[in-house]
C-alpha positions as MATLAB code, in Angstrom:
seq = 'MEKIMAHKKLLAEVLFKKILYLGERNYLIHRDRRIEEVGSDYSGKVRLIVIGKKYYFETLKSFPFSNIKEIRSAIEMDITAFSPFKTDRFFVRKIKETEEGAKVNLWFIDNKIANTLHTLSPLILIPETALLSFFDEDAPRIYTIQHKYEESLSVYIGADGAVRSMTSRRNKVDIERFRRSIGAEAMDCPARDIEGIEKYLVLFPVILYGMPLRSLSGFANPDSFSLKVNKKQLSMGLAMAAFLFLFYTGLSGLLPYYANKSLQEEDKALSLSLSGLLNKQEMVETYHKKQKELAERVNSYVYKLPLINLLNKVLPEETTIRQLTVSGNMVEMRGAVPRASELLSALSQGKGIKNARFTSPLREDKKTGMEIFTLTFVYDPQITQIKNIKT';
ca = [
      84.334  125.384  123.332;
      88.002  125.093  124.422;
      87.286  122.491  126.989;
      85.572  120.805  123.946;
      88.667  121.281  121.836;
      91.121  119.769  124.783;
      89.077  117.005  124.907;
      88.910  115.968  121.439;
      92.887  116.684  121.213;
      93.631  114.419  124.243;
      91.370  111.609  122.979;
      93.122  111.881  119.417;
      96.541  111.715  121.034;
      95.193  108.848  123.337;
      94.116  106.897  120.183;
      96.954  107.820  117.587;
     100.026  107.714  119.799;
     101.928  106.976  116.669;
     101.459  107.764  112.982;
     102.998  105.403  110.163;
     103.480  107.272  106.883;
     104.360  104.804  103.935;
     105.880  106.391  100.943;
     109.018  105.923   99.013;
     110.538  105.563  102.549;
     108.492  104.780  105.834;
     108.441  107.181  108.637;
     106.891  106.874  112.190;
     105.867  110.025  113.713;
     105.460  110.068  117.470;
     103.220  111.977  119.733;
     105.985  114.263  120.813;
     106.601  115.260  116.975;
     109.805  113.174  116.955;
     110.325  111.430  113.193;
     111.774  108.133  112.811;
     112.743  106.091  109.570;
     111.637  102.876  109.786;
     112.220   99.828  107.256;
     109.393   98.096  104.972;
     109.473   95.322  107.426;
     108.152   97.498  110.400;
     105.529   95.286  112.158;
     104.876   97.372  115.438;
     101.615   98.242  116.453;
      99.844  101.463  114.921;
      96.265  102.613  114.736;
      96.663  105.142  112.049;
      98.305  104.958  108.607;
      98.901  107.624  106.245;
      99.601  106.340  102.582;
     101.700  108.203  100.435;
     100.599  109.182   96.696;
     102.933  106.391   95.265;
     100.349  103.691   96.334;
      96.955  105.231   95.519;
      94.985  106.839   92.440;
      93.174  109.898   93.087;
      90.112  111.202   91.069;
      87.003  113.432   91.417;
      83.729  111.951   90.128;
      80.285  112.760   89.962;
      77.505  110.187   90.178;
      73.596  110.546   89.630;
      72.702  109.376   93.223;
      73.913  110.477   96.394;
      73.936  107.540   98.754;
      77.621  106.330   99.488;
      76.488  102.616   99.574;
      75.133  103.096   95.988;
      78.174  104.796   94.909;
      80.303  102.017   96.323;
      78.321   99.430   94.467;
      78.417  101.280   91.264;
      82.197  101.381   91.669;
      82.515   97.750   92.512;
      80.571   96.717   89.813;
      83.030   98.209   87.167;
      86.257   99.117   89.204;
      88.314   99.221   86.320;
      86.368  102.130   84.813;
      87.225  104.275   87.616;
      91.030  103.287   88.711;
      93.787  102.355   86.410;
      94.696   99.092   88.357;
      92.558   96.401   90.129;
      92.040   96.706   93.804;
      89.472   95.561   96.164;
      90.303   98.832   98.759;
      89.112  102.271   98.036;
      87.703  105.146   99.885;
      84.964  107.499   98.988;
      84.333  111.014  100.537;
      81.152  112.965   99.385;
      82.177  116.558   98.607;
      78.629  118.010   97.735;
      75.149  117.071   96.861;
      73.560  118.512   93.724;
      70.103  118.208   91.812;
      71.738  115.605   89.603;
      73.189  113.587   92.318;
      76.671  114.196   94.329;
      80.265  114.750   93.719;
      82.798  112.520   95.373;
      86.460  112.212   95.724;
      87.940  108.636   95.424;
      91.203  107.063   96.387;
      92.172  103.510   95.114;
      94.839  101.759   97.048;
      97.389   99.986   94.988;
      97.634   96.304   96.056;
     101.041   96.454   96.270;
     100.753   97.247   99.895;
      98.063   94.966  100.595;
     100.198   92.612  102.682;
     101.488   95.393  104.633;
      98.374   96.636  105.432;
      96.961   93.255  106.524;
      99.894   92.578  108.633;
      99.713   96.220  110.620;
      95.870   96.080  110.472;
      95.604   99.687  111.687;
      92.025  101.402  112.720;
      92.340  103.975  109.930;
      93.807  104.155  106.530;
      94.124  107.596  104.891;
      95.682  108.936  101.912;
      98.225  112.016  102.435;
      95.960  114.281  100.200;
      92.841  113.272  101.887;
      94.395  114.179  105.396;
      95.683  117.720  104.064;
      92.159  118.428  103.084;
      91.231  118.524  106.607;
      93.850  121.102  107.786;
      92.228  124.018  109.511;
      93.085  126.736  106.780;
      91.037  128.755  104.370;
      90.200  126.934  101.109;
      90.856  127.291   98.222;
      94.370  126.638   98.704;
      97.335  125.001   97.489;
     100.046  122.960   99.035;
     103.578  122.042   97.438;
     105.680  119.750   99.137;
     109.143  119.153   97.908;
     110.828  115.776   99.099;
     114.339  114.970   98.774;
     114.137  111.336   98.167;
     110.529  111.113   96.981;
     108.552  112.879   93.959;
     107.436  116.346   94.852;
     103.754  116.786   95.337;
     101.278  119.555   94.635;
      97.817  119.545   96.398;
      94.699  121.687   95.791;
      92.045  121.932   98.284;
      88.875  123.408   96.506;
      86.603  125.820   98.452;
      84.026  122.596   98.769;
      86.905  120.527  100.039;
      87.308  118.698   96.818;
      91.083  117.431   96.362;
      93.305  117.208   93.305;
      96.964  116.565   93.147;
      99.987  115.906   90.900;
     103.153  114.702   91.494;
     106.509  115.589   89.697;
     109.997  114.921   89.640;
     112.184  115.711   92.808;
     112.581  119.102   93.484;
     110.977  120.262   90.420;
     107.479  121.797   91.244;
     106.077  123.898   88.393;
     103.144  125.586   90.286;
     101.690  127.540   87.584;
     101.404  124.525   85.398;
      99.408  122.731   88.331;
      97.295  125.710   88.641;
      96.570  125.583   84.862;
      95.758  121.889   85.088;
      93.139  122.733   87.963;
      91.400  125.777   86.198;
      90.531  129.365   86.730;
      89.504  128.574   90.345;
      93.239  127.626   91.243;
      94.775  130.660   89.470;
      94.707  133.281   92.316;
      94.283  130.963   95.517;
      97.257  131.123   98.095;
     100.104  128.550   98.048;
     101.892  127.335  100.900;
     105.467  125.752  100.107;
     106.707  122.958  102.690;
     110.451  122.085  102.283;
     111.588  118.922  103.512;
     109.845  115.662  104.674;
     110.230  116.434  108.271;
     108.329  119.963  108.119;
     105.821  117.976  106.204;
     105.132  115.023  108.465;
     104.935  117.161  111.703;
     101.922  118.754  110.216;
     100.286  115.400  110.363;
      99.751  115.194  114.146;
      98.630  118.925  114.179;
      95.770  118.211  111.366;
      94.696  115.059  113.030;
      94.416  116.524  116.690;
      92.234  119.529  115.299;
      90.042  117.678  113.259;
      86.715  116.048  114.290;
      87.327  112.570  114.946;
      84.119  111.401  113.184;
      85.409  112.605  109.712;
      87.841  109.734  109.942;
      85.125  107.168  109.808;
      84.989  107.426  106.017;
      88.655  105.869  106.111;
      88.166  103.222  108.595;
      89.858   99.758  107.756;
      87.442   96.817  107.279;
      90.342   94.595  108.407;
      90.666   95.701  111.836;
      87.130   94.894  112.529;
      87.574   91.411  111.637;
      86.589   88.727  114.502;
      89.723   87.198  115.700;
      88.790   84.138  118.184;
      90.037   80.699  118.665;
      88.712   78.014  115.930;
      87.817   75.661  118.772;
      85.716   78.109  120.511;
      83.966   79.299  117.247;
      83.156   75.928  116.170;
      81.467   75.087  119.518;
      79.546   78.467  119.426;
      78.457   77.933  115.947;
      77.390   74.359  116.820;
      75.566   75.283  119.721;
      73.626   78.215  117.850;
      72.787   75.697  115.089;
      71.502   73.132  117.787;
      69.165   75.837  119.452;
      68.097   77.297  116.142;
      66.824   73.728  115.075;
      65.225   73.040  118.386;
      63.288   75.916  118.468;
      62.598   75.689  114.760;
      61.087   72.133  114.982;
      59.378   72.738  117.955;
      57.395   75.623  116.610;
      56.807   73.704  113.376;
      55.218   70.644  115.125;
      52.353   72.554  116.650;
      50.628   73.812  113.286;
      51.912   71.055  111.216;
      48.718   68.864  110.695;
      46.585   71.952  109.942;
      49.065   72.905  107.588;
      49.757   69.821  105.845;
      45.911   69.886  104.150;
      46.490   73.508  103.275;
      49.692   72.508  101.404;
      48.092   69.860   99.635;
      45.443   72.055   98.468;
      48.003   74.843   97.207;
      49.952   72.290   95.505;
      47.056   70.887   93.403;
      45.921   74.471   92.551;
      49.698   75.152   91.670;
      49.532   72.335   89.275;
      46.634   73.091   87.431;
      47.739   76.789   86.863;
      51.459   76.118   86.036;
      50.973   76.129   82.513;
      49.232   79.278   82.508;
      51.624   80.812   85.138;
      54.656   79.712   82.860;
      53.289   81.330   79.706;
      52.755   84.536   81.740;
      56.276   84.427   83.012;
      57.622   83.663   79.405;
      55.783   86.645   78.354;
      57.180   89.012   80.843;
      60.534   87.665   80.493;
      60.503   88.489   76.645;
      59.199   91.866   77.231;
      61.814   92.934   79.714;
      64.357   91.658   77.460;
      62.878   93.535   74.466;
      62.803   96.678   76.510;
      66.331   96.330   77.726;
      67.619   95.673   74.174;
      65.657   98.857   73.109;
      67.242  100.861   75.761;
      70.869   99.748   74.696;
      70.135  100.451   71.007;
      68.572  103.903   71.769;
      71.213  104.836   73.913;
      74.285  103.720   71.821;
      76.706  106.092   70.557;
      78.325  105.247   67.473;
      82.189  105.624   67.571;
      82.798  106.423   64.077;
      80.974  109.933   63.847;
      82.688  110.498   67.254;
      85.938  109.355   65.942;
      85.494  111.735   62.811;
      84.657  114.596   65.039;
      87.598  114.153   67.230;
      89.990  113.957   64.254;
      88.641  117.464   63.248;
      89.048  119.314   66.470;
      91.741  117.968   68.475;
      95.312  119.849   68.264;
      97.760  118.643   65.993;
     100.039  115.589   67.449;
      97.265  114.689   69.747;
      97.672  110.654   70.508;
      94.674  108.864   71.667;
      95.435  106.056   73.672;
      92.106  104.856   74.975;
      88.624  105.939   74.227;
      85.820  104.556   76.181;
      82.088  105.082   75.711;
      79.537  104.320   78.319;
      76.168  105.608   77.213;
      76.805  109.172   76.350;
      79.581  109.503   78.622;
      83.172  109.427   76.823;
      86.516  108.818   78.704;
      89.861  109.675   76.457;
      93.091  108.915   77.584;
      96.356  109.925   75.655;
      99.078  112.423   75.261;
      99.292  115.763   73.810;
     101.948  118.515   73.493;
      99.943  121.093   75.249;
      96.890  119.842   77.308;
      95.828  123.085   78.273;
      94.520  123.453   74.735;
      92.568  120.367   74.684;
      89.269  121.714   76.556;
      89.063  124.647   74.471;
      89.412  122.397   71.264;
      86.573  120.083   72.488;
      84.184  122.856   73.227;
      84.206  123.555   69.658;
      83.114  120.137   68.658;
      79.260  119.673   67.929;
      77.520  117.760   70.432;
      80.340  117.726   72.843;
      79.944  119.382   76.327;
      81.087  119.118   80.032;
      84.634  118.357   78.926;
      86.982  118.488   82.028;
      90.136  116.698   83.001;
      89.369  113.747   85.668;
      93.095  113.148   86.775;
      96.238  115.230   87.048;
      98.573  115.675   84.137;
     101.836  113.921   84.077;
     104.721  114.387   81.775;
     105.999  111.549   79.355;
     109.636  111.545   80.258;
     110.466  109.890   76.708;
     108.300  112.228   74.468;
     107.982  115.269   76.711;
     104.215  115.208   76.055;
     101.572  115.642   78.626;
      99.585  112.632   79.618;
      96.012  113.237   80.038;
      92.790  111.610   81.089;
      89.432  113.559   80.415;
      85.982  112.930   80.028;
      83.089  114.606   78.256;
      79.376  114.179   77.157;
      78.817  113.454   73.619;
      75.096  113.962   72.180;
      74.971  112.982   68.578;
      71.326  114.325   68.444;
      72.656  117.578   68.945;
      74.923  117.134   65.666;
      72.375  115.768   63.564;
      70.011  118.902   64.818;
      72.598  121.496   63.724;
      73.189  119.522   60.358;
      69.504  119.649   59.485;
      69.183  123.462   60.383;
      72.298  124.402   58.092;
];
Protein backbone atom coordinates (compact mmCIF):
# COMPACT_ATOMS: atom_id res chain seq x y z
CA MET A 1 0.00 0.00 0.00
CA GLU A 2 2.84 2.39 0.86
CA LYS A 3 4.48 1.66 -2.50
CA ILE A 4 1.21 2.40 -4.34
CA MET A 5 0.81 5.70 -2.48
CA ALA A 6 4.44 6.60 -3.25
CA HIS A 7 3.92 5.90 -6.97
CA LYS A 8 0.68 7.95 -7.01
CA LYS A 9 2.44 10.87 -5.31
CA LEU A 10 5.36 10.67 -7.74
CA LEU A 11 2.98 10.61 -10.74
CA ALA A 12 1.07 13.63 -9.39
CA GLU A 13 4.33 15.52 -8.77
CA VAL A 14 5.48 14.84 -12.33
CA LEU A 15 2.13 15.82 -13.91
CA PHE A 16 1.53 18.90 -11.76
CA LYS A 17 4.89 20.53 -11.14
CA LYS A 18 3.17 23.89 -10.77
CA ILE A 19 -0.35 24.80 -9.68
CA LEU A 20 -1.90 28.15 -10.61
CA TYR A 21 -4.48 29.76 -8.31
CA LEU A 22 -6.77 32.36 -9.92
CA GLY A 23 -8.45 34.64 -7.40
CA GLU A 24 -8.47 38.30 -6.41
CA ARG A 25 -4.71 37.85 -6.80
CA ASN A 26 -2.99 35.08 -8.75
CA TYR A 27 -0.46 32.74 -7.20
CA LEU A 28 1.84 30.01 -8.48
CA ILE A 29 2.41 27.06 -6.14
CA HIS A 30 5.63 25.22 -6.97
CA ARG A 31 6.35 21.56 -6.28
CA ASP A 32 8.63 22.53 -3.37
CA ARG A 33 5.66 24.39 -1.76
CA ARG A 34 7.11 27.78 -2.70
CA ILE A 35 4.42 30.45 -3.26
CA GLU A 36 4.92 33.07 -5.98
CA GLU A 37 2.51 35.89 -6.79
CA VAL A 38 2.03 36.39 -10.55
CA GLY A 39 0.25 39.00 -12.63
CA SER A 40 -3.02 38.67 -14.53
CA ASP A 41 -1.02 38.43 -17.78
CA TYR A 42 0.80 35.25 -16.72
CA SER A 43 1.18 32.94 -19.74
CA GLY A 44 3.44 30.16 -18.45
CA LYS A 45 2.69 26.48 -18.85
CA VAL A 46 0.60 24.89 -16.09
CA ARG A 47 -1.36 21.65 -16.16
CA LEU A 48 -3.67 22.39 -13.22
CA ILE A 49 -5.53 25.58 -12.30
CA VAL A 50 -7.45 26.08 -9.06
CA ILE A 51 -10.25 28.61 -9.60
CA GLY A 52 -11.09 30.98 -6.74
CA LYS A 53 -14.66 31.43 -5.48
CA LYS A 54 -14.70 34.86 -7.14
CA TYR A 55 -14.97 33.24 -10.58
CA TYR A 56 -17.65 30.58 -10.14
CA PHE A 57 -21.11 29.86 -8.78
CA GLU A 58 -21.62 26.75 -6.69
CA THR A 59 -24.86 24.94 -5.93
CA LEU A 60 -26.26 21.57 -4.89
CA LYS A 61 -29.07 20.03 -6.95
CA SER A 62 -31.08 16.82 -7.24
CA PHE A 63 -32.15 15.28 -10.55
CA PRO A 64 -34.71 12.52 -11.32
CA PHE A 65 -32.00 10.57 -13.21
CA SER A 66 -28.44 9.56 -12.35
CA ASN A 67 -26.59 9.47 -15.68
CA ILE A 68 -24.02 12.30 -15.81
CA LYS A 69 -24.51 12.85 -19.56
CA GLU A 70 -28.27 13.22 -19.09
CA ILE A 71 -27.69 15.65 -16.21
CA ARG A 72 -25.31 17.75 -18.32
CA SER A 73 -27.79 17.76 -21.22
CA ALA A 74 -30.61 18.91 -18.91
CA ILE A 75 -28.45 21.77 -17.61
CA GLU A 76 -27.30 22.84 -21.08
CA MET A 77 -30.94 23.07 -22.28
CA ASP A 78 -31.72 25.79 -19.71
CA ILE A 79 -28.49 26.90 -18.06
CA THR A 80 -29.98 30.12 -16.66
CA ALA A 81 -32.30 28.04 -14.46
CA PHE A 82 -29.23 26.73 -12.62
CA SER A 83 -26.68 29.53 -12.88
CA PRO A 84 -27.04 33.30 -12.23
CA PHE A 85 -24.99 33.98 -15.37
CA LYS A 86 -24.70 32.43 -18.83
CA THR A 87 -21.67 30.20 -19.33
CA ASP A 88 -20.64 27.27 -21.49
CA ARG A 89 -18.24 25.84 -18.90
CA PHE A 90 -19.46 23.98 -15.83
CA PHE A 91 -18.56 20.88 -13.82
CA VAL A 92 -20.78 18.17 -12.37
CA ARG A 93 -19.82 15.89 -9.49
CA LYS A 94 -22.20 13.12 -8.44
CA ILE A 95 -22.57 13.00 -4.64
CA LYS A 96 -24.91 10.05 -4.26
CA GLU A 97 -27.61 8.08 -6.04
CA THR A 98 -31.09 7.57 -4.64
CA GLU A 99 -34.22 5.77 -5.77
CA GLU A 100 -35.50 9.08 -7.10
CA GLY A 101 -32.33 9.95 -9.04
CA ALA A 102 -29.05 11.59 -8.08
CA LYS A 103 -27.71 14.41 -5.92
CA VAL A 104 -24.92 16.43 -7.56
CA ASN A 105 -22.64 19.39 -6.89
CA LEU A 106 -22.50 21.95 -9.69
CA TRP A 107 -19.85 24.59 -10.37
CA PHE A 108 -20.50 27.21 -13.10
CA ILE A 109 -17.37 29.06 -14.31
CA ASP A 110 -17.74 32.78 -15.04
CA ASN A 111 -16.90 33.82 -18.60
CA LYS A 112 -14.78 36.65 -17.15
CA ILE A 113 -11.80 34.29 -17.11
CA ALA A 114 -12.65 32.45 -20.34
CA ASN A 115 -9.83 34.13 -22.29
CA THR A 116 -7.29 33.40 -19.55
CA LEU A 117 -8.29 29.73 -19.41
CA HIS A 118 -8.21 29.44 -23.19
CA THR A 119 -4.71 30.96 -23.33
CA LEU A 120 -3.26 28.77 -20.58
CA SER A 121 -5.17 25.64 -21.72
CA PRO A 122 -4.47 23.48 -18.63
CA LEU A 123 -5.32 19.79 -18.35
CA ILE A 124 -7.38 20.24 -15.19
CA LEU A 125 -9.64 23.08 -13.97
CA ILE A 126 -10.97 22.63 -10.46
CA PRO A 127 -12.85 25.07 -8.18
CA GLU A 128 -11.14 25.60 -4.84
CA THR A 129 -14.11 24.30 -2.80
CA ALA A 130 -14.22 21.15 -4.94
CA LEU A 131 -10.52 20.54 -4.28
CA LEU A 132 -11.02 20.96 -0.50
CA SER A 133 -13.63 18.17 -0.56
CA PHE A 134 -10.86 15.70 -1.48
CA PHE A 135 -8.81 16.53 1.64
CA ASP A 136 -8.12 13.30 3.52
CA GLU A 137 -9.87 14.31 6.75
CA ASP A 138 -12.97 13.11 8.55
CA ALA A 139 -16.33 14.46 7.35
CA PRO A 140 -18.53 16.32 8.01
CA ARG A 141 -16.20 19.26 8.60
CA ILE A 142 -15.93 23.02 8.12
CA TYR A 143 -13.00 25.07 6.85
CA THR A 144 -12.71 28.82 7.36
CA ILE A 145 -10.10 30.58 5.24
CA GLN A 146 -9.27 34.18 6.11
CA HIS A 147 -7.53 36.09 3.32
CA LYS A 148 -5.79 39.43 3.69
CA TYR A 149 -6.67 40.69 0.22
CA GLU A 150 -9.74 38.60 -0.65
CA GLU A 151 -13.12 37.79 0.82
CA SER A 152 -12.98 35.21 3.59
CA LEU A 153 -14.32 31.78 2.68
CA SER A 154 -16.30 29.25 4.73
CA VAL A 155 -16.62 25.72 3.31
CA TYR A 156 -18.76 22.85 4.59
CA ILE A 157 -17.92 19.28 3.50
CA GLY A 158 -20.83 16.93 4.24
CA ALA A 159 -20.57 13.30 5.29
CA ASP A 160 -21.47 12.34 1.71
CA GLY A 161 -18.86 14.69 0.21
CA ALA A 162 -21.34 17.42 -0.74
CA VAL A 163 -19.83 20.93 -0.78
CA ARG A 164 -21.50 24.15 0.33
CA SER A 165 -19.69 27.43 0.87
CA MET A 166 -20.18 31.11 1.63
CA THR A 167 -17.97 34.17 1.27
CA SER A 168 -17.90 37.07 3.70
CA ARG A 169 -16.11 40.35 4.09
CA ARG A 170 -12.37 40.36 4.66
CA ASN A 171 -11.45 38.95 8.08
CA LYS A 172 -15.12 38.74 9.14
CA VAL A 173 -16.01 35.06 9.34
CA ASP A 174 -19.31 34.40 11.15
CA ILE A 175 -19.04 30.65 11.57
CA GLU A 176 -22.23 30.33 13.65
CA ARG A 177 -24.26 32.04 10.97
CA PHE A 178 -22.67 29.75 8.38
CA ARG A 179 -23.58 26.66 10.46
CA ARG A 180 -27.20 27.84 10.68
CA SER A 181 -27.37 28.37 6.93
CA ILE A 182 -26.26 24.76 6.35
CA GLY A 183 -28.62 23.15 8.86
CA ALA A 184 -28.56 20.78 11.81
CA GLU A 185 -25.86 18.54 10.33
CA ALA A 186 -23.32 21.38 10.54
CA MET A 187 -24.01 22.52 14.11
CA ASP A 188 -21.63 20.12 15.89
CA CYS A 189 -19.11 19.21 13.19
CA PRO A 190 -15.46 20.26 13.72
CA ALA A 191 -14.09 23.42 12.14
CA ARG A 192 -10.56 24.18 10.98
CA ASP A 193 -9.44 27.80 10.75
CA ILE A 194 -6.79 28.63 8.14
CA GLU A 195 -5.31 32.12 8.47
CA GLY A 196 -3.41 33.64 5.58
CA ILE A 197 -3.18 32.84 1.89
CA GLU A 198 0.22 31.10 2.21
CA LYS A 199 -1.02 28.51 4.74
CA TYR A 200 -4.05 27.93 2.55
CA LEU A 201 -2.23 27.53 -0.77
CA VAL A 202 0.35 25.03 0.54
CA LEU A 203 -2.56 22.67 1.24
CA PHE A 204 -3.22 22.29 -2.50
CA PRO A 205 -0.23 20.01 -3.24
CA VAL A 206 -0.96 18.03 -0.04
CA ILE A 207 -4.53 17.39 -1.17
CA LEU A 208 -3.55 16.73 -4.78
CA TYR A 209 -0.74 14.25 -4.02
CA GLY A 210 -2.95 12.30 -1.61
CA MET A 211 -6.07 11.90 -3.74
CA PRO A 212 -6.82 9.36 -6.52
CA LEU A 213 -5.96 10.95 -9.89
CA ARG A 214 -9.12 9.47 -11.43
CA SER A 215 -11.12 11.83 -9.18
CA LEU A 216 -9.83 14.70 -11.32
CA SER A 217 -11.32 13.27 -14.52
CA GLY A 218 -14.58 15.13 -13.90
CA PHE A 219 -12.66 18.43 -13.94
CA ALA A 220 -10.78 17.88 -17.20
CA ASN A 221 -10.52 20.93 -19.45
CA PRO A 222 -12.08 20.19 -22.87
CA ASP A 223 -9.91 22.87 -24.53
CA SER A 224 -6.71 21.01 -23.70
CA PHE A 225 -7.80 18.05 -25.82
CA SER A 226 -8.50 20.08 -28.96
CA LEU A 227 -6.55 19.01 -32.06
CA LYS A 228 -3.72 21.39 -32.95
CA VAL A 229 -2.24 20.56 -36.37
CA ASN A 230 -1.01 22.43 -39.40
CA LYS A 231 -3.92 23.65 -41.53
CA LYS A 232 -2.29 22.49 -44.76
CA GLN A 233 -1.69 19.00 -43.39
CA LEU A 234 -5.23 18.85 -42.03
CA SER A 235 -6.68 19.87 -45.42
CA MET A 236 -4.61 17.27 -47.23
CA GLY A 237 -5.61 14.55 -44.77
CA LEU A 238 -9.30 15.41 -45.05
CA ALA A 239 -9.11 15.48 -48.86
CA MET A 240 -7.43 12.07 -48.96
CA ALA A 241 -9.97 10.61 -46.55
CA ALA A 242 -12.84 12.00 -48.64
CA PHE A 243 -11.33 10.57 -51.83
CA LEU A 244 -10.91 7.10 -50.33
CA PHE A 245 -14.43 7.19 -48.92
CA LEU A 246 -15.96 8.16 -52.27
CA PHE A 247 -13.87 5.60 -54.15
CA TYR A 248 -14.87 2.64 -52.00
CA THR A 249 -18.46 3.83 -51.76
CA GLY A 250 -18.73 4.04 -55.55
CA LEU A 251 -17.08 0.67 -56.03
CA SER A 252 -19.43 -1.05 -53.60
CA GLY A 253 -22.44 0.70 -55.15
CA LEU A 254 -21.77 -0.32 -58.77
CA LEU A 255 -21.96 -4.06 -58.16
CA PRO A 256 -25.55 -4.28 -56.90
CA TYR A 257 -26.67 -1.21 -58.86
CA TYR A 258 -28.74 -2.90 -61.60
CA ALA A 259 -30.48 -5.27 -59.19
CA ASN A 260 -31.38 -2.44 -56.83
CA LYS A 261 -32.63 -0.17 -59.62
CA SER A 262 -35.70 -2.28 -60.41
CA LEU A 263 -36.48 -2.68 -56.71
CA GLN A 264 -36.25 1.08 -56.20
CA GLU A 265 -38.71 1.71 -59.05
CA GLU A 266 -41.22 -0.73 -57.59
CA ASP A 267 -40.79 0.81 -54.14
CA LYS A 268 -41.32 4.29 -55.60
CA ALA A 269 -44.56 3.25 -57.32
CA LEU A 270 -45.84 1.63 -54.14
CA SER A 271 -44.93 4.68 -52.07
CA LEU A 272 -46.80 6.98 -54.45
CA SER A 273 -49.96 4.86 -54.22
CA LEU A 274 -49.81 4.83 -50.43
CA SER A 275 -48.59 8.41 -49.92
CA GLY A 276 -52.08 9.82 -49.33
CA LEU A 277 -52.91 7.26 -46.64
CA LEU A 278 -49.50 7.63 -45.00
CA ASN A 279 -49.83 11.42 -44.91
CA LYS A 280 -53.21 11.19 -43.20
CA GLN A 281 -51.86 8.73 -40.65
CA GLU A 282 -48.89 11.01 -39.96
CA MET A 283 -51.22 14.00 -39.47
CA VAL A 284 -53.38 12.03 -37.01
CA GLU A 285 -50.30 10.98 -35.03
CA THR A 286 -48.97 14.55 -35.02
CA TYR A 287 -52.25 16.01 -33.74
CA HIS A 288 -52.54 13.27 -31.13
CA LYS A 289 -49.03 13.98 -29.88
CA LYS A 290 -49.69 17.74 -29.69
CA GLN A 291 -52.98 17.17 -27.85
CA LYS A 292 -51.25 14.88 -25.36
CA GLU A 293 -48.45 17.41 -24.73
CA LEU A 294 -50.98 20.22 -24.27
CA ALA A 295 -53.01 18.14 -21.81
CA GLU A 296 -49.88 17.32 -19.79
CA ARG A 297 -48.89 20.99 -19.61
CA VAL A 298 -52.38 22.04 -18.52
CA ASN A 299 -52.59 19.30 -15.88
CA SER A 300 -49.14 20.05 -14.45
CA TYR A 301 -49.43 23.85 -14.53
CA VAL A 302 -49.22 25.54 -11.16
CA TYR A 303 -51.30 28.70 -11.04
CA LYS A 304 -49.19 31.47 -9.55
CA LEU A 305 -51.98 33.55 -7.98
CA PRO A 306 -52.93 30.98 -5.26
CA LEU A 307 -49.22 30.43 -4.63
CA ILE A 308 -48.54 34.15 -4.25
CA ASN A 309 -51.51 34.50 -1.87
CA LEU A 310 -50.19 31.60 0.20
CA LEU A 311 -46.67 33.08 0.36
CA ASN A 312 -48.13 36.42 1.39
CA LYS A 313 -49.72 34.70 4.40
CA VAL A 314 -46.83 32.58 5.62
CA LEU A 315 -43.67 34.58 4.86
CA PRO A 316 -42.14 36.74 7.63
CA GLU A 317 -42.78 40.46 7.54
CA GLU A 318 -40.45 42.63 5.43
CA THR A 319 -39.67 39.70 3.16
CA THR A 320 -38.90 40.85 -0.37
CA ILE A 321 -39.36 38.44 -3.28
CA ARG A 322 -37.19 39.47 -6.21
CA GLN A 323 -37.76 36.47 -8.45
CA LEU A 324 -40.30 33.64 -8.42
CA THR A 325 -39.77 30.83 -10.94
CA VAL A 326 -42.27 27.97 -11.31
CA SER A 327 -41.35 24.83 -13.25
CA GLY A 328 -43.95 22.10 -12.85
CA ASN A 329 -44.39 21.67 -9.10
CA MET A 330 -40.89 22.97 -8.39
CA VAL A 331 -40.70 26.60 -7.25
CA GLU A 332 -37.50 28.65 -6.96
CA MET A 333 -37.65 31.87 -4.96
CA ARG A 334 -34.99 34.56 -4.68
CA GLY A 335 -35.19 37.57 -2.44
CA ALA A 336 -34.14 39.22 0.82
CA VAL A 337 -35.29 38.85 4.41
CA PRO A 338 -34.13 40.22 7.79
CA ARG A 339 -33.51 36.70 9.14
CA ALA A 340 -33.27 33.91 6.60
CA SER A 341 -33.31 31.28 9.34
CA GLU A 342 -37.06 31.93 9.82
CA LEU A 343 -37.93 31.23 6.19
CA LEU A 344 -37.87 27.44 6.21
CA SER A 345 -39.99 27.13 9.35
CA ALA A 346 -42.45 29.67 7.93
CA LEU A 347 -42.75 27.84 4.62
CA SER A 348 -43.33 24.52 6.38
CA GLN A 349 -46.57 26.02 7.75
CA GLY A 350 -47.93 26.61 4.25
CA LYS A 351 -50.42 24.08 2.96
CA GLY A 352 -49.11 22.26 -0.09
CA ILE A 353 -45.47 23.38 0.47
CA LYS A 354 -42.85 20.76 1.17
CA ASN A 355 -39.12 20.04 0.76
CA ALA A 356 -38.15 23.69 1.21
CA ARG A 357 -34.39 24.22 1.31
CA PHE A 358 -31.71 26.79 0.49
CA THR A 359 -29.89 26.14 -2.83
CA SER A 360 -27.10 28.68 -2.46
CA PRO A 361 -25.20 30.31 0.40
CA LEU A 362 -26.80 33.26 2.14
CA ARG A 363 -25.31 36.67 1.42
CA GLU A 364 -25.69 39.98 3.20
CA ASP A 365 -27.04 42.99 1.33
CA LYS A 366 -24.54 45.70 2.25
CA LYS A 367 -27.06 48.50 1.71
CA THR A 368 -30.05 47.14 3.66
CA GLY A 369 -28.35 44.66 5.99
CA MET A 370 -30.88 42.02 4.94
CA GLU A 371 -29.90 38.47 4.02
CA ILE A 372 -30.15 37.55 0.34
CA PHE A 373 -31.38 34.02 -0.22
CA THR A 374 -32.21 31.52 -2.94
CA LEU A 375 -34.39 28.53 -2.06
CA THR A 376 -36.58 25.94 -3.71
CA PHE A 377 -39.63 24.00 -2.60
CA VAL A 378 -42.29 21.71 -4.01
CA TYR A 379 -45.78 23.18 -4.21
CA ASP A 380 -48.72 20.80 -4.65
CA PRO A 381 -51.98 22.77 -4.96
CA GLN A 382 -53.99 19.53 -4.80
CA ILE A 383 -52.99 19.10 -1.15
CA THR A 384 -54.41 22.55 -0.44
CA GLN A 385 -57.65 21.69 -2.21
CA ILE A 386 -58.02 18.42 -0.27
CA LYS A 387 -57.48 20.18 3.07
CA ASN A 388 -60.01 22.86 2.16
CA ILE A 389 -62.60 20.20 1.28
CA LYS A 390 -62.08 18.41 4.62
CA THR A 391 -62.47 21.61 6.61
